[in-house]
C-alpha positions as CSV (number, residue, x, y, z in Angstrom):
1,X,110.4,113.8,107.8
2,X,107.0,115.2,107.1
3,X,105.7,117.9,109.4
4,X,102.3,117.1,111.1
5,X,99.5,119.2,112.4
6,X,98.0,117.3,115.3
7,X,94.4,117.6,116.1
8,X,93.3,118.4,119.7
9,X,93.3,115.3,121.8
10,X,95.9,113.4,119.8
11,X,98.9,112.1,121.5
12,X,102.3,111.6,119.9
13,X,103.7,108.1,120.5
14,X,107.3,106.9,120.7
15,X,108.5,105.7,117.3
16,X,111.4,103.6,118.3
17,X,112.5,101.3,121.1
18,X,110.4,99.4,123.6
19,X,107.9,96.6,123.0
20,X,106.2,96.7,119.7
21,X,108.8,98.8,117.9
22,X,108.3,98.6,114.1
23,X,110.9,97.3,111.8
24,X,109.8,99.3,108.7
25,X,110.5,103.0,108.6
26,X,107.8,105.1,110.2
27,X,107.4,108.8,109.6
28,X,104.9,109.4,112.5
29,X,102.6,107.6,114.8
30,X,99.6,109.2,116.6
31,X,96.8,107.9,118.8
32,X,93.2,109.0,118.9
33,X,90.7,108.3,121.7
34,X,91.3,106.3,124.9
35,X,94.4,104.1,125.0
36,X,92.8,101.4,127.0
37,X,89.8,100.9,124.6
38,X,89.5,98.4,121.7
39,X,91.8,99.7,118.9
40,X,91.7,100.0,115.2
41,X,95.2,100.2,113.7
42,X,95.6,102.2,110.5
43,X,98.7,102.3,108.3
44,X,98.7,105.1,105.7
45,X,100.7,107.3,103.5
46,X,98.2,110.2,104.1
47,X,99.2,113.1,106.4
48,X,97.2,113.0,109.5
49,X,96.0,116.6,109.0
50,X,93.9,115.4,106.0
51,X,92.3,112.4,107.6
52,X,92.0,113.6,111.2
53,X,88.5,115.2,110.7
54,X,87.2,111.8,109.5
55,X,88.8,109.9,112.4
56,X,87.6,112.4,115.0
57,X,84.0,112.3,113.6
58,X,84.1,108.5,113.5
59,X,85.3,108.2,117.1
60,X,82.7,110.7,118.2
61,X,80.1,108.2,116.9
62,X,82.0,105.3,118.6
63,X,83.3,106.7,121.9
64,X,84.3,103.2,123.2
65,X,87.0,102.9,120.5
66,X,90.6,104.1,120.1
67,X,92.6,104.4,116.9
68,X,96.3,104.1,116.2
69,X,97.4,105.9,113.1
70,X,100.9,105.1,111.6
71,X,102.2,107.1,108.7
72,X,104.9,105.9,106.3
73,X,106.0,106.3,102.7
74,X,104.3,104.1,100.1
75,X,107.3,101.8,99.7
76,X,107.5,101.3,103.5
77,X,103.7,100.7,103.7
78,X,104.0,98.0,101.1
79,X,107.1,96.5,102.8
80,X,105.3,96.4,106.2
81,X,102.4,94.4,104.9
82,X,104.1,92.2,102.2
83,X,107.4,91.5,103.8
84,X,106.9,91.9,107.6
85,X,103.3,90.9,108.1
86,X,102.8,94.0,110.3
87,X,99.5,93.8,112.1
88,X,97.3,96.6,110.8
89,X,93.5,96.6,110.3
90,X,93.3,99.2,107.4
91,X,95.9,100.2,104.9
92,X,95.5,103.4,102.9
93,X,98.1,104.4,100.2
94,X,98.6,106.7,97.3
95,X,100.6,104.0,95.4
96,X,97.8,102.3,93.5
97,X,100.1,99.8,91.9
98,X,101.6,98.6,95.2
99,X,98.1,98.3,96.7
100,X,97.0,96.4,93.6
101,X,99.9,94.0,94.1
102,X,99.0,93.4,97.7
103,X,95.5,92.6,96.7
104,X,96.5,90.5,93.7
105,X,99.0,88.5,95.8
106,X,96.3,87.4,98.3
107,X,97.3,89.8,101.1
108,X,93.9,91.5,101.3
109,X,90.6,90.1,102.6
110,X,87.2,90.7,101.0
111,X,85.4,93.8,101.9
112,X,81.7,93.5,102.8
113,X,79.2,94.6,100.1
114,X,77.8,97.4,102.3
115,X,81.2,99.0,102.4
116,X,81.3,99.1,98.6
117,X,77.7,100.0,97.8
118,X,78.3,103.7,97.3
119,X,81.4,103.3,95.1
120,X,81.3,103.1,91.3
121,X,82.9,100.1,89.6
122,X,85.8,102.2,88.3
123,X,86.7,103.2,91.9
124,X,87.3,99.6,93.2
125,X,88.9,96.4,92.2
126,X,86.9,93.2,92.8
127,X,85.9,93.4,96.5
128,X,89.4,93.8,97.7
129,X,90.5,97.3,97.0
130,X,88.5,100.5,97.0
131,X,89.2,104.2,96.3
132,X,88.6,106.6,99.3
133,X,89.7,109.8,97.5
134,X,90.7,111.1,94.1
135,X,93.1,113.9,93.4
136,X,94.9,115.5,90.5
137,X,98.7,115.3,90.3
138,X,99.7,118.9,89.7
139,X,102.4,121.4,88.9
140,X,103.1,124.0,91.6
141,X,104.8,127.3,90.5
142,X,106.3,129.8,92.9
143,X,105.0,133.4,92.5
144,X,108.7,134.3,92.1
145,X,109.2,132.0,89.1
146,X,107.7,134.3,86.5
147,X,108.5,137.9,85.4
148,X,105.7,140.4,85.5
149,X,103.2,139.7,82.7
150,X,104.8,136.4,81.9
151,X,102.2,133.6,81.4
152,X,102.3,130.4,83.5
153,X,102.9,127.2,81.6
154,X,99.6,125.4,80.7
155,X,101.1,122.2,79.2
156,X,104.3,120.2,79.5
157,X,105.6,121.7,76.3
158,X,105.1,125.2,77.9
159,X,107.0,124.0,81.0
160,X,109.9,122.7,78.9
161,X,110.1,126.0,77.0
162,X,110.1,128.0,80.2
163,X,112.9,125.9,81.8
164,X,115.0,125.9,78.6
165,X,114.7,129.6,78.1
166,X,115.6,130.5,81.7
167,X,118.2,127.9,82.6
168,X,120.2,130.1,85.0
169,X,117.0,131.1,86.9
170,X,115.8,127.5,87.4
171,X,119.0,125.7,87.9
172,X,118.7,123.7,91.1
173,X,115.2,125.2,91.7
174,X,113.1,122.4,90.1
175,X,111.8,119.6,92.3
176,X,110.0,116.3,91.6
177,X,109.6,112.8,93.1
178,X,112.5,110.4,93.1
179,X,110.9,107.3,91.5
180,X,113.7,105.1,92.9
181,X,112.5,105.7,96.5
182,X,108.9,106.8,96.2
183,X,106.2,104.3,95.1
184,X,103.9,107.2,94.2
185,X,106.7,108.9,92.3
186,X,107.4,105.8,90.3
187,X,103.7,105.3,89.6
188,X,103.4,108.9,88.3
189,X,106.5,108.7,86.2
190,X,105.5,105.4,84.6
191,X,102.0,106.8,83.8
192,X,103.5,110.0,82.4
193,X,105.8,108.1,80.1
194,X,102.9,105.8,79.0
195,X,100.7,108.8,78.0
196,X,103.3,111.0,76.3
197,X,106.9,111.2,75.0
198,X,107.0,114.7,76.4
199,X,107.7,113.3,79.8
200,X,111.2,112.1,78.8
201,X,112.0,115.4,77.1
202,X,111.0,117.2,80.3
203,X,113.0,114.7,82.4
204,X,116.1,115.6,80.3
205,X,115.6,119.3,80.8
206,X,115.1,118.8,84.6
207,X,118.3,116.7,84.7
208,X,120.3,119.4,82.9
209,X,119.0,121.9,85.5
210,X,120.1,119.7,88.5
211,X,116.6,118.9,89.6
212,X,116.1,118.1,93.3
213,X,114.5,114.8,94.0
214,X,112.1,114.1,96.8
215,X,110.3,111.3,98.7
216,X,107.1,113.2,99.1
217,X,104.9,116.1,98.1
218,X,105.0,117.9,101.5
219,X,108.7,118.3,101.4
220,X,108.6,119.8,97.8
221,X,105.9,122.2,98.9
222,X,107.9,123.3,102.0
223,X,111.0,123.9,100.0
224,X,109.0,125.9,97.4
225,X,107.5,128.0,100.2
226,X,111.0,128.7,101.6
227,X,112.4,129.7,98.2
228,X,114.6,126.7,97.7
229,X,112.5,125.7,94.7
230,X,110.6,127.6,92.1
231,X,108.8,124.6,90.5
232,X,107.4,121.4,91.8
233,X,106.4,118.8,89.2
234,X,103.9,115.9,89.9
235,X,102.8,117.1,93.3
236,X,99.8,115.6,95.0
237,X,96.9,118.0,94.7
238,X,95.7,117.3,98.2
239,X,98.9,118.5,99.8
240,X,99.2,121.5,97.4
241,X,95.8,122.7,98.3
242,X,95.5,121.6,102.0
243,X,98.3,123.9,103.1
244,X,96.9,126.9,101.3
245,X,98.4,128.4,98.2
246,X,100.0,131.6,99.5
247,X,103.2,132.2,97.5
248,X,102.5,129.7,94.7
249,X,99.9,128.6,92.2
250,X,98.6,125.1,91.5
251,X,98.3,124.2,87.9
252,X,96.4,121.3,86.3
253,X,98.3,120.9,83.0
254,X,96.0,121.0,80.1
255,X,97.7,118.4,77.9
256,X,96.7,115.9,80.6
257,X,96.6,115.8,84.4
258,X,97.0,112.4,86.1
259,X,94.3,111.7,88.7
260,X,95.3,109.4,91.5
261,X,92.8,107.1,93.3
262,X,94.0,106.8,96.9
263,X,93.0,103.3,97.8
264,X,92.3,101.2,101.0
265,X,92.3,97.5,101.8
266,X,92.0,95.3,104.8
267,X,95.1,93.2,105.1
268,X,95.0,89.4,105.7
269,X,96.7,89.8,109.1
270,X,94.2,92.4,110.5
271,X,93.4,91.7,114.1
272,X,90.2,93.8,114.1
273,X,88.8,93.5,110.5
274,X,85.3,94.3,111.7
275,X,86.5,97.6,113.1
276,X,88.3,98.3,109.8
277,X,85.2,97.5,107.8
278,X,83.1,99.8,109.9
279,X,85.7,102.7,109.7
280,X,86.0,102.2,105.9
281,X,82.2,102.2,105.5
282,X,82.1,105.5,107.4
283,X,85.0,106.9,105.3
284,X,83.0,106.1,102.1
285,X,79.7,107.4,103.4
286,X,78.4,110.8,102.3
287,X,79.5,112.3,105.6
288,X,83.0,110.7,105.4
289,X,83.6,111.8,101.9
290,X,82.5,115.4,102.7
291,X,85.0,115.4,105.6
292,X,87.7,114.1,103.2
293,X,86.9,116.8,100.7
294,X,87.1,119.5,103.4
295,X,90.3,118.1,104.9
296,X,92.0,117.8,101.5
297,X,90.4,120.7,99.7
298,X,89.3,118.4,97.0
299,X,86.0,116.8,95.8
300,X,85.0,113.4,96.9
301,X,85.2,110.3,94.7
302,X,83.0,111.2,91.7
303,X,82.9,110.4,88.0
304,X,81.5,113.9,87.2
305,X,84.9,115.5,87.9
306,X,86.2,113.9,84.6
307,X,83.2,115.3,82.7
308,X,83.8,118.8,84.1
309,X,87.5,118.7,83.4
310,X,88.3,116.6,80.3
311,X,92.1,117.1,80.8
312,X,91.9,114.9,84.0
313,X,93.2,111.4,83.2
314,X,92.3,108.8,85.9
315,X,95.0,106.2,86.7
316,X,92.9,103.1,86.1
317,X,92.5,100.7,89.0
318,X,93.1,97.5,87.0
319,X,95.7,94.8,86.7
320,X,97.5,96.8,84.1
321,X,99.1,98.6,87.0
322,X,101.0,95.5,87.8
323,X,102.9,95.5,84.5
324,X,105.0,98.5,85.7
325,X,106.1,96.5,88.8
326,X,107.7,93.9,86.7
327,X,111.4,93.9,87.7
328,X,112.7,94.3,84.1
329,X,110.2,97.0,83.3
330,X,111.0,98.9,86.5
331,X,114.8,98.6,86.1
332,X,114.5,99.8,82.5
333,X,112.5,102.9,83.5
334,X,114.9,103.7,86.4
335,X,117.9,103.3,84.2
336,X,116.4,105.8,81.7
337,X,115.5,108.1,84.5
338,X,119.0,108.1,85.9
339,X,120.4,108.8,82.5
340,X,118.1,111.9,82.3
341,X,119.0,113.1,85.8
342,X,122.8,112.5,85.7
343,X,123.7,114.4,82.5
344,X,127.0,116.3,82.5
């Protein structure tokens, strides 16, 4: 389970049992503001430490409101909305493809024009899905991974060479997402494979080294900090930077660095859609984006980032994302992934 840093004034709620217990798997649930006030219910994959400054600022402007924040994995977020019809007003997820599927399947309602006015066309899909943050998907490397004077890998080929040349050192010490259980992990792997054959060569090397598979970036980072890992591949940049980088370095690979658009939608079953629209409009405002940037240690949604860093490759917010969710396509990818991971 992820570790949370709770902001002052936030109360931890019971996660199981009692009226209103949730059927999907919840990682954490917190409450902001007065419990007896009108509520906005948010379901998200984003750690509360990153979004709490935005929520706090929003409620300071709206003291008559409360906010319930439920955090779950991207697969569970999708299941809650698509399969269980859970009543949430705003859904924020790092799994762009699963969010696109919710919107494409008629499970999101139209966002008001004023909530989208500040967002460029590439950062939204129709009027149903909008990006609230962008972040690179990075490599993290422990300070203990390299010998004195040894250069850090700058490309996937460099990383493959490092792992191959020092198998004893890195055996059991490489971590990455498990695409079978993580929606974001599957998205990153599928995009990697689409952009370069190097991904499968790297997967085979990681498999030979008994790579450790994870549900989420925060657990990879914690294990790297503790010394259980030396390398974390395809880690969300927000988590890598928000916790501080003492003991490791964050590397944007120069052959290409995937850039995630963390997206939001208002589900069809929202009980307070107007509250969700207002919160989303604040989140996308200049003040809200500045607070996101400070909380995550990353720039706000902006096209200029791709001009400054040509190696950044945005994962496009378009229906092409749905192709990877085809059952046959997904099964084929996971079969090849298992073959790479389960080598003798």
